C-alpha positions in Angstrom: -0.2 0.1 0.0 2.9 2.3 0.8 4.3 1.7 -2.5 1.0 2.4 -4.3 0.5 5.4 -2.6 4.1 6.4 -3.4 4.1 5.8 -7.0 0.5 7.8 -6.7 2.5 10.9 -5.4 5.2 10.3 -8.3 2.3 10.4 -11.1 0.8 13.6 -9.5 4.1 15.5 -8.7 5.1 14.4 -12.3 1.8 15.8 -14.0 1.6 18.9 -12.1 4.9 19.7 -13.5 4.1 18.6 -17.0 0.8 20.8 -16.8 2.9 23.7 -15.6 5.6 23.4 -18.2 2.9 23.1 -20.9 1.6 26.3 -19.5 4.9 28.2 -19.4 5.5 27.2 -23.4 1.6 28.6 -23.7 2.4 31.8 -22.1 5.4 32.1 -23.8 4.0 31.7 -27.2 1.3 34.0 -26.4 4.0 36.6 -25.2 5.8 35.9 -28.6 2.3 36.8 -31.0 1.8 40.3 -28.3 5.2 41.0 -29.2 5.2 40.6 -33.2 1.5 42.6 -32.5 3.0 45.3 -30.8 5.9 45.9 -33.5 3.0 45.9 -36.1 1.6 48.5 -33.9 4.9 51.0 -34.0 5.8 50.4 -37.8 2.5 50.5 -39.0 0.4 46.9 -40.7 1.4 46.7 -44.3 0.6 44.8 -47.2 1.8 40.9 -46.7 4.5 41.7 -49.9 6.2 45.0 -49.9 4.7 47.2 -53.4 8.2 47.7 -54.4 6.7 49.4 -57.6 6.6 53.1 -58.4 3.5 54.9 -57.7 1.7 58.4 -57.1 4.8 60.1 -59.1 7.7 58.1 -56.5 9.9 55.4 -56.8 9.3 52.1 -55.6 10.9 52.4 -51.7 9.9 56.4 -51.8 6.3 55.0 -52.5 6.0 52.3 -49.1 4.4 54.3 -47.0 1.5 54.6 -49.3 1.4 50.3 -48.3 0.1 51.2 -44.5 -3.5 50.3 -43.9 -3.5 51.3 -40.7 -1.2 54.5 -38.9 2.2 54.1 -38.3 5.7 54.5 -39.4 7.0 53.4 -42.7 11.1 53.0 -43.2 12.6 52.0 -46.5 15.6 53.2 -48.7 18.4 52.8 -51.4 21.8 53.5 -51.8 24.6 53.0 -54.3 28.4 52.5 -54.2 30.4 53.9 -58.0 33.8 53.0 -59.5 34.8 55.4 -62.0 37.6 54.5 -64.3 38.8 57.5 -66.9 41.5 57.0 -69.7 44.5 58.0 -69.2 44.2 60.2 -72.8 41.7 62.4 -74.4 40.0 62.2 -77.3 42.5 65.0 -78.8 45.4 62.5 -77.7 46.3 65.2 -74.9 47.1 63.7 -71.3 43.6 63.8 -69.1 43.6 64.9 -65.4 40.8 62.8 -64.1 41.3 60.6 -61.5 40.1 57.1 -61.0 37.9 57.6 -57.9 35.7 54.6 -55.8 32.8 56.7 -54.1 29.6 55.5 -51.5 27.9 58.1 -53.7 24.4 57.8 -52.0 22.5 56.0 -48.6 18.9 57.5 -48.5 16.5 56.6 -46.1 13.0 57.2 -46.6 10.8 57.6 -43.6 6.9 58.1 -43.4 4.2 58.1 -41.1 0.7 57.8 -41.8 -2.0 59.3 -39.1 -5.2 58.0 -40.8 -6.4 57.0 -44.4 -5.8 60.4 -45.9 -3.2 61.8 -44.3 0.6 61.3 -44.3 4.1 62.6 -44.2 6.8 61.5 -46.5 10.3 62.4 -46.2 13.6 61.2 -48.0 16.9 61.9 -46.1 20.3 61.3 -48.2 23.8 60.7 -47.2 26.5 61.6 -50.2 29.7 60.6 -49.9 29.9 58.8 -47.3 30.7 61.8 -44.6 30.6 64.7 -43.9 34.0 65.5 -43.4 35.3 64.6 -46.8 33.0 66.9 -48.7 29.8 64.8 -48.4 26.6 66.4 -47.1 23.6 65.6 -45.8 20.3 66.8 -46.9 16.4 66.2 -46.9 15.8 65.5 -50.4 11.5 65.8 -50.2 9.5 66.0 -46.9 5.7 66.8 -47.4 2.6 66.6 -46.1 -0.3 65.2 -48.2 -3.8 65.0 -48.2 -5.4 62.1 -50.4 -8.7 63.3 -51.2 -9.5 61.0 -54.5 -8.6 59.3 -57.1 -8.8 62.7 -59.1 -7.4 65.1 -56.3 -4.6 65.0 -53.9 -2.7 67.8 -52.3 1.1 67.8 -51.0 2.7 70.4 -49.4 6.1 70.9 -48.1 9.7 69.9 -50.0 8.6 68.1 -52.9 10.3 66.8 -56.1 9.2 68.9 -58.9 7.3 66.0 -61.7 9.7 66.8 -64.5 10.9 64.1 -67.1 11.6 60.7 -65.7 14.5 60.3 -63.1 14.0 63.6 -61.1 11.1 61.7 -59.2 12.2 58.1 -59.5 16.1 58.3 -59.2 16.2 55.1 -57.8 19.4 53.1 -59.2 17.8 49.9 -59.1 15.0 51.2 -61.8 17.6 51.8 -64.3 20.1 49.9 -66.1 23.1 52.5 -66.9 25.8 52.7 -63.5 25.2 56.7 -63.4 22.0 58.8 -64.1 22.2 60.5 -67.2 23.6 63.9 -67.8 20.6 65.1 -69.8 18.6 65.1 -66.6 21.2 66.3 -64.6 21.9 69.8 -66.5 18.8 70.1 -68.9 16.6 68.8 -65.9 18.4 69.7 -62.5 17.8 66.1 -61.2 17.7 65.4 -58.4 15.9 68.7 -58.2 14.3 69.5 -55.2 12.3 72.7 -54.0 9.4 73.9 -51.3 6.4 74.1 -53.0 2.8 72.9 -53.1 -0.1 71.7 -55.6 -2.2 68.6 -56.5 -2.0 65.5 -58.5 -4.5 62.9 -59.7 -6.4 61.4 -62.4 -7.9 62.9 -65.4 -9.4 60.0 -66.8 -8.6 56.3 -66.9 -4.8 56.0 -67.4 -4.2 59.9 -67.4 -2.7 61.5 -64.8 -1.4 65.1 -63.8 0.4 66.6 -61.1 0.8 70.1 -61.1 2.8 72.5 -58.5 3.9 76.3 -57.0 7.6 75.9 -56.2 10.5 78.4 -55.5 12.0 79.7 -58.5 15.9 79.4 -59.6 18.3 81.6 -58.6 19.9 83.0 -62.0 23.2 84.7 -60.6 24.0 80.7 -59.6 23.6 79.2 -63.3 26.6 77.8 -65.2 28.2 77.6 -68.8 28.8 73.7 -68.4 26.3 72.7 -66.2 23.6 75.2 -67.3 21.1 75.8 -65.1 21.8 72.6 -62.3 23.3 75.3 -60.1 20.2 77.5 -59.6 18.3 75.4 -57.5 18.1 76.3 -53.9 17.0 73.1 -52.7 14.5 74.6 -50.0 17.4 76.1 -47.9 16.4 80.2 -47.0 15.1 79.9 -50.6 14.4 83.4 -52.1 11.6 83.5 -53.7 10.8 87.0 -55.0 10.0 84.7 -58.1 8.0 81.2 -58.0 7.6 78.9 -60.6 5.3 76.5 -61.8 5.9 72.7 -62.9 3.5 69.9 -63.7 3.1 66.7 -65.8 0.5 64.6 -67.7 1.4 60.5 -68.1 -0.8 58.4 -69.8 -0.7 54.6 -68.8 -3.5 53.1 -70.7 -0.7 50.9 -73.1 0.8 47.7 -71.0 4.0 47.8 -70.0 3.9 51.7 -71.5 4.4 55.5 -70.5 4.1 58.5 -72.3 4.7 61.6 -70.3 5.1 65.4 -70.8 6.2 67.7 -68.5 7.0 71.7 -68.2 8.4 74.1 -65.5 8.3 78.0 -66.1 9.2 81.0 -63.6 11.6 83.8 -63.7 14.9 83.0 -62.1 16.3 87.0 -61.4 15.1 87.1 -57.8 15.0 90.5 -58.1 18.5 90.9 -59.1 19.4 94.3 -60.8 21.7 95.9 -63.9 22.0 99.1 -65.4 18.7 98.4 -67.5 16.9 97.5 -64.4 15.3 94.5 -63.1 16.3 91.1 -64.5 13.0 88.9 -64.9 15.1 85.9 -66.2 12.4 84.1 -67.5 13.2 80.0 -67.3 11.3 77.3 -69.1 12.0 73.8 -69.6 10.0 71.2 -71.5 10.2 67.5 -71.6 8.6 64.7 -73.4 9.4 60.9 -72.3 8.3 57.4 -72.6 8.9 53.9 -70.7 8.3 50.6 -72.1 8.8 47.4 -70.2 7.5 44.2 -71.9 8.6 40.3 -71.3 12.1 40.9 -70.7 12.8 44.3 -72.4 13.3 47.6 -70.8 13.7 50.9 -72.8 13.6 54.5 -71.9 13.6 57.7 -73.8 13.8 61.3 -72.9 14.1 64.5 -75.0 14.6 67.6 -73.1 15.2 71.5 -73.6 15.3 74.7 -71.6 15.8 78.3 -72.4 16.6 81.3 -70.5 15.4 84.8 -71.4 17.8 88.2 -70.8 20.4 85.3 -71.1 23.6 88.2 -71.5 22.2 90.1 -69.2 22.1 86.6 -66.8 25.8 86.0 -68.6 27.0 89.5 -67.0 25.2 88.4 -63.8 27.0 85.2 -63.4 30.2 85.8 -64.7 30.0 83.2 -67.2 28.4 82.8 -70.7 24.8 81.0 -69.9 23.2 79.9 -72.8 20.1 80.6 -73.9 18.9 77.9 -75.1 19.8 74.2 -73.8 18.7 70.6 -74.8 19.5 66.9 -75.1 18.1 63.6 -75.7 18.8 59.9 -74.6 18.1 56.4 -75.2 18.4 53.5 -73.3 17.3 49.8 -73.7 18.2 46.5 -72.2 16.7 42.8 -72.3 16.9 40.4 -69.8 18.6 36.9 -70.9 18.3 35.0 -67.7 14.9 33.2 -69.2 16.6 32.1 -72.0 19.7 30.8 -70.0 17.6 29.6 -66.4 13.8 29.3 -67.2 12.3 29.6 -63.9 14.9 31.7 -62.1 13.9 35.0 -60.5 17.4 36.3 -61.3 17.8 39.0 -64.1 21.1 39.4 -66.6 20.6 42.7 -68.4 22.7 43.4 -71.5 21.8 47.3 -72.3 23.1 50.5 -74.7 22.5 53.6 -73.7 23.5 56.6 -76.1 22.5 60.7 -75.1 23.8 63.9 -76.4 23.7 67.0 -74.9 24.5 70.6 -75.2 24.0 73.3 -72.2 25.4 76.1 -75.5 22.6 75.3 -78.1 22.2 78.7 -78.2 23.6 81.9 -76.7 22.7 85.5 -76.8 24.1 88.0 -79.0 27.3 89.3 -78.9 28.5 85.9 -76.6 30.7 82.8 -78.4 29.4 79.2 -77.8 31.9 77.0 -76.7 32.3 73.8 -78.5 33.5 71.7 -75.4 29.6 71.9 -73.9 27.8 69.7 -77.2 28.4 66.8 -75.6 27.7 63.1 -76.4 27.9 59.7 -74.4 27.6 56.1 -75.8 27.4 53.4 -73.0 27.0 49.5 -73.1 27.3 47.3 -70.5 25.2 44.7 -67.9 23.4 44.8 -65.4 22.6 41.6 -62.8 19.7 41.2 -60.3 20.4 38.3 -58.0 17.4 40.2 -56.8 14.5 43.1 -57.8 16.1 45.0 -55.3 19.9 44.3 -55.7 22.1 45.2 -58.7 25.8 45.0 -59.8 26.4 47.0 -63.3 29.5 47.6 -65.3 29.5 49.8 -68.6 31.7 51.2 -70.9 31.4 55.3 -72.1 32.6 56.4 -74.7 32.1 60.4 -73.8 33.1 62.6 -77.0 32.3 66.8 -77.7 32.5 68.5 -80.7 35.8 70.5 -79.3 37.6 66.9 -78.9 38.1 66.6 -75.8 36.2 63.8 -74.6 37.3 61.6 -71.9 36.2 57.9 -72.1 35.6 55.7 -68.8 34.5 52.4 -67.3 32.0 52.5 -64.6 31.1 49.8 -62.0 27.9 50.1 -59.5 26.4 48.4 -56.6 22.8 49.5 -55.8 20.5 48.2 -53.5 16.9 49.0 -52.4 14.6 48.1 -49.2 
């Protein structure tokens, strides 16, 4: 009897301990579930798959805040490291003064916050060239509040990206094939171009979308002969706004895989500057037309842009350089993913590509000034982009850089891009 009682006591103790252990495991499981739910509340509830697709006029990662289904924070970003190797001789057989360089060009953080189903904040913070101690910088690329009223009308205010061309709004490097941004969209359309302003975007008709903003104007005295209007950007920092500008875009995407668009900017750039003839208005106009196409591994882009500066002679004297009264350029790129033919079903991509652009910041100059033929430039590039993941790219290309003065400096580049 004593032995039976002892066995029963052991069984009772064992069952109690087992029950408690099972309860502890259940408690741990519940704590883990609660922890995950708390993290979701902190970061916002996002759709099951990250929507890495450009939307609402922005790049893929920049659009992440729009995927939040509840109040919360979104975090995304991108970056690029670029190696540039220059030919030792120019086209005229003289020695090149350019040194090869390896640069952590950009690391970008997007931070957004969704207040409710119709109000959000979105921002881009850019770290350039790795450190501010060696010429790098930290800048806000955009930061705006948006009120989403309907598919036809939505309002943005703050620092925005003017909706010009292709790359200014969609400048994430994983979205294009080549190692460097097109010069046409750096000098004629001064990408990345950011301004303080406000405006609206939406859908006019099915597949036909618009953007229209009022923004700070350029500063004409900072225009350049070689870099065109690029130096006139104010970038939202203590901007002088004696002169405002207007910018807008129309895009049509009703054909599967294709986008056709046109954009404009118009505004005075004098900002109350004066000379012996009086106030300089320096009305500046930028016009652009573009197309994008993607179908079964084929990727193509084309863009034409032109800019004009009124009173270019007076602006040239103000800037101390010969400023073009007209600047123009275009580019075309095409690539094709060959992986489906080599490894069917693979998620990787291997894309040989071709790129051609020509641009001239001295297409025309004011009477009494002389064009510099060196500013009539052309680049032909061919290369390869390998994507082991849609958001990671390794690129290499060779660039034949030439100009009408025959002082072009050829180069080859390697780039590492990422998006998250």
